[in-house]
C-alpha positions, 0 to 999 in steps of 0.5 A, spaced: 890 908 340 885 910 334 880 916 336 873 916 334 874 922 329 880 917 326 875 911 326 869 915 323 873 918 317 876 911 315 869 907 316 865 912 313 862 910 308 861 904 311 857 907 316 853 910 310 852 903 307 850 900 312 844 905 314 842 905 307 841 898 307 837 898 314 833 903 310 831 899 304 827 895 309 819 897 309 819 895 316 812 898 317 809 896 324 801 900 322 800 895 317 800 887 317 801 887 310 810 888 312 810 884 318 815 880 314 819 886 313 819 887 320 821 881 322 827 882 317 829 888 319 829 885 327 834 880 324 838 886 321 839 889 327 841 883 331 846 881 326 849 888 326 849 887 335 853 881 334 858 884 329 859 891 333 861 887 339 855 885 343 857 878 347 850 876 348 844 877 342 837 874 342 831 876 339 826 876 345 819 874 344 813 878 345 805 878 344 807 882 338 814 884 334 821 882 338 824 886 342 831 885 340 836 884 345 844 885 346 849 886 351 857 887 353 858 886 360 866 888 361 865 888 369 859 888 373 861 892 378 861 898 373 856 902 371 851 900 365 847 904 360 841 901 357 840 904 350 833 904 347 831 905 340 825 902 335 826 898 328 819 900 326 817 905 321 811 910 320 807 908 314 810 912 308 803 915 305 802 920 301 806 916 296 805 921 291 808 927 295 816 924 296 820 926 291 823 919 291 821 912 293 821 912 300 825 906 301 829 907 296 834 911 300 838 917 296 843 922 299 843 929 296 844 936 299 840 942 302 840 948 305 841 946 311 845 940 310 850 942 305 854 935 305 848 931 304 842 928 307 839 921 307 832 921 304 828 915 306 822 913 310 825 912 317 832 916 316 832 919 322 826 917 326 829 912 328 833 908 324 839 912 323 839 915 330 838 908 333 844 905 329 848 910 331 849 907 337 851 901 334 856 904 331 858 908 337 859 901 340 863 898 334 868 903 335 869 902 343 869 895 343 874 895 336 879 900 340 878 897 347 875 903 349 868 901 352 869 905 359 862 901 362 857 895 360 852 897 355 845 894 354 841 894 348 833 894 347 830 895 340 823 894 339 819 894 333 812 897 336 814 904 337 810 907 332 803 903 334 803 904 341 810 900 344 804 895 347 809 888 346 815 893 349 810 895 355 809 887 356 816 885 355 819 890 361 816 888 368 817 881 366 825 882 364 827 887 370 833 883 372 835 883 365 834 890 363 838 892 370 842 899 369 844 905 371 841 910 366 837 909 359 840 912 353 835 914 347 837 918 341 829 919 338 829 927 339 832 933 336 836 939 337 836 946 335 841 947 330 847 943 327 851 949 330 846 950 336 846 943 340 841 941 345 839 936 350 831 934 350 829 934 358 822 934 358 816 930 353 809 931 352 804 925 354 799 922 348 792 920 348 791 917 341 783 915 340 778 914 333 772 916 334 765 914 329 759 918 328 753 914 325 746 916 322 742 912 318 743 905 316 745 906 310 748 911 305 743 915 303 740 919 297 742 927 298 737 929 294 731 925 296 733 925 304 737 932 304 735 936 310 731 931 313 736 926 317 743 928 320 749 928 315 754 924 319 760 928 316 757 935 318 755 932 325 763 930 326 765 936 323 761 941 328 763 937 334 771 937 332 770 944 331 767 945 338 773 942 341 777 949 341 774 956 343 776 963 341 783 962 344 784 956 342 783 953 348 781 946 348 773 945 351 773 938 355 772 940 362 777 938 367 782 937 361 787 943 364 785 941 372 792 937 372 796 941 368 803 943 370 804 952 370 811 954 369 814 959 372 815 966 369 823 964 371 821 958 367 819 960 361 824 966 361 829 961 361 826 957 355 825 963 351 832 964 351 833 958 346 834 961 339 828 962 335 826 966 328 819 966 327 820 968 320 824 963 319 819 958 322 813 961 317 818 960 312 820 953 313 812 951 313 810 956 307 805 959 312 803 967 313 802 966 321 802 961 326 796 959 330 795 956 337 793 957 345 793 965 346 798 967 351 803 963 349 809 963 344 810 958 339 815 955 343 811 954 348 805 951 345 809 946 342 812 943 348 809 945 355 802 946 353 797 940 351 794 940 344 788 936 341 789 935 334 785 931 328 790 926 325 785 924 320 778 925 318 774 921 312 767 918 310 763 918 304 764 918 297 771 920 295 773 917 288 774 921 282 768 925 280 761 926 284 756 921 288 751 925 292 750 921 298 749 922 305 754 918 308 752 913 314 758 913 318 764 919 318 770 917 322 776 921 325 783 919 329 784 924 334 791 926 338 792 929 344 799 931 346 799 932 354 804 935 359 806 932 365 801 930 371 796 930 365 794 922 366 793 919 359 787 914 361 784 920 365 784 925 359 782 919 354 776 918 359 775 925 359 774 926 352 770 920 351 764 922 356 765 929 353 765 927 346 759 923 346 755 928 351 755 933 345 753 929 340 746 930 338 740 925 338 740 924 331 747 921 331 750 915 335 758 916 337 763 910 338 770 913 341 775 907 340 782 908 345 788 906 341 794 908 345 797 912 350 803 915 355 805 919 360 809 926 359 816 926 362 821 931 365 829 929 366 832 934 372 839 937 369 842 936 375 842 928 374 849 925 372 846 922 366 844 929 363 851 932 365 855 927 362 851 928 355 852 935 356 860 934 357 859 929 351 857 935 347 861 940 349 867 936 347 864 934 340 860 940 338 865 946 342 859 949 345 855 947 352 848 945 349 841 948 351 836 943 355 829 943 352 823 941 352 820 937 346 813 936 344 813 930 342 811 923 346 816 918 347 810 913 352 814 908 354 820 914 357 815 914 364 814 906 364 822 905 364 822 910 370 816 907 374 819 900 372 827 899 372 827 906 376 832 909 372 833 916 369 832 917 361 837 922 357 835 923 351 841 925 346 838 927 339 841 929 333 836 930 327 833 937 326 826 939 325 826 940 318 827 933 318 821 931 316 819 925 321 813 922 319 811 926 313 813 925 306 821 926 304 823 924 311 831 926 311 837 925 317 843 929 315 849 925 313 853 930 318 848 928 323 848 922 323 856 921 324 856 927 329 852 922 333 857 916 333 862 921 334 858 924 341 856 917 343 862 915 346 864 921 350 858 920 353 860 913 356 867 916 358 863 922 362 858 917 365 863 912 367 867 918 370 861 922 374 859 915 376 
């Protein structure tokens, strides 16, 4: 029987070409101007699942973008793996910071990816990582080497909060029944230091609006006499952290999980170079909550960050106005036990309370999700660990991630199954940023590793 390594060698160029074609479609779910492109991407995934060997494939309608569903059931008595991924991508802005057009993929070598990386929006998050699973299935069906049942659920709204998925899952419990959920939408420490994500932070995302006078005013005639919403908003945001970078919202930390010294020491064993970290980001020093390391700050501690701020005149030249309104988008990354809806309410109440009477404040919640932790004694985790050992030659390190995949907690609540996060991206892949990329080696290594997960999960089950 042909091995996965042989199959990849034979089909390597086709695997790369297929991903590049998928990356050319600008499936930006946040912008309605790209609605047809999002739908076209769903069709492409549908056809890819058919070709890969799924015997039942369909576009499942939702209030928003469709869910692409596919399955290959070889024996109802065997365990079932549910693969989740998303086909939508982040907006590509700012376009002028890309070295090449974001939806015109190119492959070029980098220091970290000497064999080349695919540069395009969605290359790593999540089209490249999602498509690894499609190609892994292709190998297993083509070689009659699929040891258990598989289902695919690929959505088109992950980058805007997965609202339609939250509608779809509770209505399709039987269709989605599984023994384990497999996701590749995370990363690993390095190409020679594989890791498995065992925890995710939750998320609360809000937009704030500060209104002063009923119109833009001449800054000479009115300056100093009325509140400037941009100045006020800046002060309000600055007050959300104290001198130790501790978040000042009352009640924010009440349910934060405090890890033991032993657990923190175990986390500290993961290889990390602070100098390399600073050099990669071109910064002179790091910044964050006092009393915690960089890796702790971006994984086991909650955060509050401004994602965008605007108001007044920002065009070329000068326009001396006091703007009527100022806006900001703010995200809070949460740790297990923090409820995102509760945190959103705490933020809203606090932000409204600290506003001076000279302005009006409006807080609009956008979306959110709970944090998640998976135990390493779970057979799904053990199967993933053995799969990495098979292809990397070393045991992967369990690692908590600073990112959020809000639907993971939804899956556990509704489908009663654990999620295994097998990511093959790197922190340097610039997801959500200009010049996002995914190493060709990483893409092919994912395709190579995934079939071993099925093998070991079937054996351990």
